[in-house]
C-alpha positions as CSV (number, residue, x, y, z in Angstrom):
1,M,-2.0,48.3,-23.7
2,D,-3.3,45.4,-21.4
3,E,-2.9,45.8,-17.8
4,P,-0.8,43.2,-16.0
5,D,-2.7,40.3,-14.4
6,A,-3.5,40.9,-10.8
7,P,-1.6,38.7,-8.4
8,A,-3.7,35.5,-7.7
9,K,-5.5,35.4,-4.4
10,A,-5.0,32.4,-2.1
11,G,-7.6,29.8,-2.1
12,P,-9.4,28.2,0.7
13,T,-7.0,25.1,0.4
14,D,-3.9,27.0,0.0
15,I,-1.5,27.3,3.1
16,T,0.7,30.2,3.4
17,D,2.2,29.6,6.8
18,D,5.3,27.4,6.6
19,L,4.9,25.7,10.0
20,V,1.2,24.8,9.1
21,R,2.2,23.6,5.8
22,R,4.8,21.3,7.4
23,E,2.5,20.0,10.0
24,A,-0.2,19.3,7.3
25,K,2.4,17.2,5.3
26,K,3.3,15.2,8.2
27,A,-0.6,14.8,9.1
28,A,-1.1,13.8,5.4
29,V,1.6,11.1,5.6
30,W,0.0,9.7,8.8
31,L,-3.3,9.7,7.1
32,G,-1.9,7.9,4.1
33,V,-0.4,5.3,6.3
34,A,-3.4,4.7,8.1
35,G,-5.4,4.4,5.0
36,M,-2.9,2.0,3.5
37,F,-3.2,0.0,6.6
38,A,-7.0,0.0,6.4
39,L,-6.9,-1.2,2.6
40,A,-4.2,-3.8,3.7
41,V,-6.9,-5.2,6.3
42,L,-9.6,-5.1,3.8
43,L,-7.4,-6.8,1.1
44,A,-5.9,-9.1,3.5
45,Q,-7.0,-12.3,1.9
46,P,-6.1,-11.3,-1.6
47,I,-2.6,-10.2,-0.3
48,M,-2.1,-13.5,1.5
49,V,-3.1,-15.3,-1.6
50,I,-0.4,-13.3,-3.8
51,I,2.2,-13.9,-1.0
52,G,1.4,-17.6,-1.3
53,G,1.9,-17.6,-5.0
54,I,5.5,-16.1,-4.5
55,V,6.3,-18.6,-1.9
56,F,5.2,-21.5,-3.9
57,A,7.0,-20.0,-6.9
58,A,10.1,-20.0,-5.0
59,M,9.5,-23.6,-4.1
60,I,8.9,-24.6,-7.8
61,D,12.1,-22.6,-8.7
62,G,14.1,-24.3,-6.2
63,G,12.9,-27.8,-7.7
64,Q,13.9,-26.7,-11.1
65,R,17.3,-25.5,-9.9
66,L,17.8,-28.8,-8.2
67,I,16.8,-30.7,-11.4
68,S,19.2,-28.4,-13.4
69,R,22.3,-29.7,-11.5
70,V,21.4,-33.3,-12.6
71,A,20.2,-32.4,-16.2
72,P,21.9,-29.1,-16.9
73,G,20.9,-29.4,-20.6
74,M,17.3,-29.7,-20.0
75,P,15.2,-26.4,-20.9
76,R,14.0,-24.3,-18.0
77,G,10.3,-24.7,-19.0
78,F,10.6,-28.5,-19.1
79,R,12.3,-28.5,-15.7
80,I,9.2,-26.5,-14.3
81,T,7.0,-28.9,-15.9
82,L,8.5,-31.8,-14.3
83,V,8.2,-30.3,-10.9
84,L,4.7,-29.2,-11.4
85,V,3.6,-32.9,-12.6
86,S,5.4,-34.5,-9.7
87,A,3.8,-32.3,-7.2
88,F,0.2,-32.7,-8.9
89,A,0.9,-36.4,-8.8
90,F,1.7,-36.3,-5.1
91,L,-1.4,-34.4,-4.4
92,I,-3.6,-36.8,-6.1
93,W,-2.0,-39.7,-4.1
94,L,-2.5,-37.6,-1.0
95,V,-6.1,-36.9,-1.7
96,I,-6.9,-40.6,-2.4
97,F,-4.9,-42.0,0.4
98,A,-5.9,-39.5,3.1
99,G,-9.2,-38.1,2.1
100,G,-11.2,-40.9,3.5
101,Q,-8.5,-42.1,6.1
102,I,-8.5,-38.6,7.9
103,A,-12.3,-38.5,8.2
104,A,-12.4,-42.2,9.4
105,Q,-9.6,-41.8,11.9
106,A,-10.7,-38.5,13.2
107,A,-14.0,-40.1,14.2
108,Q,-12.0,-42.4,16.3
109,L,-10.0,-39.8,18.1
110,P,-12.6,-38.6,20.6
111,E,-13.0,-42.2,21.6
112,V,-9.5,-42.6,22.0
113,I,-9.0,-39.5,24.1
114,Q,-12.1,-40.4,26.5
115,T,-10.7,-43.9,26.9
116,Q,-7.4,-42.3,27.9
117,L,-9.0,-39.8,30.3
118,T,-11.1,-42.7,31.9
119,N,-7.9,-44.8,32.4
120,L,-6.2,-41.9,33.9
121,S,-9.1,-41.4,36.4
122,R,-8.8,-45.0,37.5
123,W,-5.0,-45.0,37.9
124,A,-5.2,-41.7,40.0
125,Q,-8.0,-43.4,42.2
126,G,-5.8,-46.4,42.5
127,H,-3.1,-44.4,43.9
128,G,-5.2,-42.6,46.5
129,V,-5.8,-39.6,44.5
130,T,-9.3,-38.3,44.7
131,M,-11.0,-37.4,41.3
132,Q,-14.1,-35.9,42.9
133,N,-13.2,-32.1,42.1
134,L,-11.8,-33.1,38.6
135,D,-14.3,-32.3,35.8
136,L,-13.5,-35.0,33.4
137,Q,-16.3,-34.2,31.1
138,G,-15.1,-30.3,30.9
139,I,-11.6,-31.7,30.3
140,A,-12.7,-34.1,27.7
141,S,-15.0,-31.4,26.0
142,Q,-11.8,-29.1,25.9
143,V,-9.6,-31.6,24.5
144,L,-12.1,-32.8,22.1
145,G,-12.6,-29.1,21.0
146,S,-8.8,-28.9,20.2
147,V,-8.8,-32.1,18.4
148,G,-11.9,-30.8,16.4
149,Q,-10.2,-27.5,15.5
150,V,-7.0,-29.5,14.1
151,T,-9.3,-31.8,12.2
152,R,-11.2,-28.7,10.7
153,A,-8.0,-27.1,9.9
154,L,-6.8,-30.2,8.1
155,G,-10.1,-30.4,6.4
156,G,-9.8,-26.7,5.3
157,V,-6.5,-27.5,3.8
158,L,-8.0,-30.4,1.8
159,N,-11.1,-28.6,1.0
160,G,-9.9,-24.9,0.1
161,F,-9.5,-25.8,-3.6
162,T,-10.2,-22.2,-4.6
163,T,-7.6,-20.7,-2.7
164,A,-5.1,-23.4,-3.5
165,F,-6.0,-23.0,-7.3
166,L,-5.3,-19.3,-7.2
167,I,-2.1,-19.7,-5.5
168,F,-1.1,-22.5,-8.0
169,I,-1.9,-20.3,-11.0
170,L,0.0,-17.2,-9.5
171,S,2.9,-19.3,-8.8
172,I,3.1,-20.6,-12.4
173,Y,2.9,-17.1,-13.7
174,F,5.6,-15.8,-11.0
175,V,8.1,-18.6,-12.0
176,L,7.7,-18.6,-15.6
177,E,8.8,-15.0,-16.0
178,P,10.3,-13.9,-12.4
179,D,12.4,-11.0,-14.2
180,L,9.2,-9.5,-15.6
181,Y,7.6,-8.9,-12.3
182,R,10.9,-7.9,-10.5
183,R,11.5,-5.3,-13.1
184,G,7.8,-4.3,-12.9
185,V,8.1,-3.6,-9.2
186,A,11.5,-1.7,-9.6
187,W,9.8,0.5,-12.3
188,M,7.5,1.9,-9.7
189,L,10.3,2.8,-7.4
190,P,12.7,6.0,-7.8
191,E,15.6,5.3,-10.0
192,D,18.0,5.5,-7.1
193,S,16.4,2.8,-5.3
194,R,16.0,0.3,-8.2
195,A,19.3,-1.4,-7.9
196,H,18.9,-1.8,-4.0
197,W,15.5,-3.4,-4.8
198,E,17.1,-5.9,-7.2
199,G,19.5,-7.0,-4.8
200,T,17.0,-7.3,-2.0
201,A,14.7,-9.4,-4.3
202,L,17.2,-11.8,-5.4
203,R,18.4,-12.3,-1.7
204,M,14.7,-12.9,-0.8
205,G,14.3,-15.5,-3.5
206,K,17.5,-17.4,-2.4
207,A,16.3,-17.3,1.3
208,L,12.9,-18.5,0.4
209,R,14.3,-21.4,-1.7
210,M,16.6,-22.6,1.0
211,L,13.9,-22.2,3.8
212,L,11.2,-24.2,1.8
213,F,14.0,-26.8,0.9
214,G,14.5,-27.1,4.7
215,R,10.8,-27.5,5.3
216,L,10.4,-30.1,2.6
217,L,13.3,-31.9,3.7
218,G,12.1,-31.9,7.3
219,M,8.6,-32.9,6.3
220,T,10.0,-35.9,4.4
221,V,12.3,-37.1,7.2
222,E,9.8,-36.7,10.0
223,G,6.9,-38.3,8.1
224,V,9.0,-41.4,6.8
225,A,10.8,-41.8,9.8
226,T,7.7,-41.8,12.1
227,W,5.6,-44.1,9.7
228,L,8.6,-46.6,9.5
229,L,9.1,-46.7,13.3
230,L,5.5,-47.0,14.3
231,A,4.7,-49.6,11.7
232,W,7.8,-51.5,12.9
233,W,6.2,-51.7,16.4
234,G,2.8,-52.3,15.2
235,V,1.0,-49.0,16.1
236,P,-2.3,-48.5,14.7
237,M,-2.7,-45.8,12.2
238,A,1.1,-45.7,11.4
239,A,0.8,-44.5,7.9
240,L,-1.7,-41.8,8.6
241,L,0.1,-40.6,11.7
242,G,3.4,-40.7,9.4
243,L,1.6,-38.5,6.9
244,L,-0.1,-36.3,9.6
245,T,3.6,-35.7,11.1
246,G,4.9,-34.8,7.8
247,L,2.2,-32.3,6.9
248,L,2.3,-30.5,10.1
249,A,6.1,-30.2,10.1
250,F,5.4,-27.5,7.6
251,L,4.4,-25.4,10.6
252,P,7.4,-25.0,12.8
253,N,6.9,-24.8,16.5
254,I,3.2,-25.7,16.3
255,G,3.0,-28.7,14.1
256,A,5.4,-30.8,16.0
257,P,3.4,-30.7,19.4
258,I,0.0,-31.4,17.5
259,S,1.3,-34.3,15.6
260,G,3.2,-35.7,18.7
261,A,0.0,-35.4,21.0
262,L,-1.9,-37.4,18.2
263,M,0.7,-40.1,18.1
264,I,1.1,-40.4,21.9
265,M,-2.9,-40.6,22.4
266,V,-2.9,-43.3,19.8
267,G,0.1,-45.2,21.2
268,F,-1.3,-45.4,24.9
269,S,-4.6,-46.7,23.4
270,G,-2.5,-49.8,22.7
271,G,-0.9,-50.2,26.1
272,T,1.9,-48.5,28.3
273,E,4.6,-49.8,26.3
274,M,3.4,-48.8,23.0
275,G,2.6,-45.2,24.3
276,L,6.2,-45.1,25.7
277,F,7.5,-46.1,22.3
278,C,5.7,-43.3,20.6
279,I,7.0,-40.8,23.1
280,A,10.5,-42.0,22.1
281,V,9.8,-41.8,18.6
282,Y,8.6,-38.4,18.8
283,I,11.6,-37.3,20.9
284,V,14.0,-39.0,18.3
285,V,12.4,-37.6,15.2
286,Q,12.2,-34.1,16.7
287,T,15.8,-34.3,17.9
288,V,17.3,-35.3,14.5
289,D,15.0,-32.5,12.8
290,G,15.9,-29.9,15.3
291,N,19.7,-30.7,15.7
292,I,20.7,-31.7,12.2
293,I,18.2,-30.4,9.4
294,V,17.3,-27.2,10.8
295,P,20.8,-26.0,11.7
296,M,22.1,-27.1,8.4
297,V,19.5,-25.1,6.6
298,A,19.7,-22.0,9.0
299,K,23.3,-21.6,8.0
300,R,22.3,-21.0,4.4
301,T,19.3,-19.0,5.0
302,V,17.6,-16.4,7.3
303,D,18.4,-17.5,10.8
304,L,15.0,-16.9,12.6
305,A,14.6,-16.8,16.2
306,P,12.0,-19.4,17.2
307,A,10.3,-17.0,19.6
308,L,9.8,-14.6,16.6
309,V,8.5,-17.3,14.3
310,L,6.0,-18.4,17.0
311,G,4.7,-15.0,17.8
312,A,4.2,-14.4,14.0
313,Q,2.4,-17.6,13.6
314,L,0.1,-16.9,16.3
315,M,-0.6,-13.4,15.0
316,F,-1.0,-14.5,11.2
317,G,-2.9,-17.5,12.3
318,L,-5.4,-15.4,14.1
319,L,-5.6,-12.8,11.5
320,F,-5.7,-14.9,8.3
321,G,-6.4,-18.6,9.5
322,I,-4.5,-21.5,8.2
323,L,-3.0,-19.8,5.3
324,G,-1.5,-17.1,7.5
325,L,-0.2,-19.8,9.7
326,M,1.5,-21.4,7.0
327,L,3.1,-18.5,5.6
328,A,4.1,-16.8,8.8
329,D,7.8,-17.7,8.6
330,P,8.3,-16.8,5.0
331,I,6.8,-13.5,5.6
332,V,9.0,-12.8,8.5
333,A,12.1,-14.0,6.5
334,M,11.4,-11.5,3.8
335,L,10.7,-8.5,6.2
336,K,14.0,-9.4,8.0
337,I,15.9,-9.4,4.8
338,A,14.3,-6.2,3.7
339,L,15.1,-4.6,7.0
340,E,18.8,-6.2,6.7
341,R,19.2,-4.6,3.2
342,Q,17.9,-1.0,4.2
343,A,20.3,-1.1,7.2
344,E,23.3,-2.0,4.9
345,R,22.2,0.8,2.6
346,N,22.1,3.4,5.4
347,S,25.4,2.4,6.6
348,A,26.8,2.7,3.0
349,N,25.3,6.2,2.9
350,R,26.9,7.3,6.1
351,T,30.3,6.0,5.1
352,D,29.9,7.8,1.9
353,N,29.1,11.1,3.7
């Protein structure tokens, strides 16, 4: 008769004490969180490209939904193709029109700034203000450095073909079969969390569509209005300034001051009246966008606090460059929706209990 097996002895990795086991689990969780954070830092650029694909897919989906209201019988694939062809045609026009213009006009901006600083110095001296202690050369270097950073950022947007291509390809995959990827993420979650995730994903998609619709509407209104008003007054580089104003309007809080500074500097290079007119144009355009377009869109999407968006832009811009700057507010919007949905779920659970 076989003897019963002897009880297994504890191994070197077995923990028999309950308190130590609980503390070890807590330590493992924190180490796992730290590891995930380190992995996210290492994979920051690919993660931002994927998020960019999601955001751009939401923009394409919003465009095809808008077309469906005009032509409801058109197949979804045709509507998506029409949106992509229109966007591609606009980008071609943008590169042809702005590619050489930006480089040429950017070369003129340092001269314009230096001229304005010299005029400021003469005006101050004419009014009895001594300028001996004012380092104009240092100020000029700082201002020109800032302009150079803006120019390099715009050049990075135009020359980042690889990143833009990857985002474009990912967005096509996402927009063609959004349910496939949403179900794929849900499959990795516990069963009791899948319905919650579906609702969260749908709400995120709607918020992104409305947010980006507001961005595109604001870009169009600001760019076209700036161009027409400056051209009507005869301001130099009116079309280029309108184009830059429209493009920079995609960056809330940050884009408007940059485009306004460029507009005002160019305006004062043509005289005091022209400079004052450029200031008036900037105020009017930003007032219309801030008091009509933004509130109209905010009512139907995530109402983000300006300070929160600005802080996120500064942080993401420092960490991820121009791509992080562009995607800061969509990321904040998605995080806010996720937190709101989790709060709703927790409240429902407490009510049921």
